[in-house]
C-alpha positions, 0 to 999 in steps of 0.5 A: 529507492522509493518505498513503492518501488519494489511493488509499483509494477504490480500494484499502483501507487495511491494514498489512502486508496486500495493499496494503502488500505490493504496494508492497513488491513493487514497490519492494523485493521482495527483502524480501518472504518470504511463506513466513513467513506461517502456512500453517494459518490466516488472518493476524491483526493480533495474531499476525502484524502483518497487518491487511487482505486477505491479503498472499499475494494481493499482486503488484507489478503491483497496487503499480504500479497503486497508485503511479500512482493515488497520483500521479495523485491526489496530485501536483495536491494537492501542486502546489496546496499549493506554490503557496498556500505559495509566495505 
């Protein structure tokens, strides 16, 4: 299954936007510098490499919620795949 499938009905797919930035704030916050984003306009994929909701709304708390939902939905699927391929 695609890596975003376990959370796609609760969290929107994105690139370097709110969702992925929330992951990063949870796992490696020292790599996030939101001050580098443009102050006078919305972020764009072409200009900033951001596709989706504004990353300035990201939080580590949201990243943790995404991680919990991902694990809740992915672990049973992974366990089933392991069982099927271990036969």
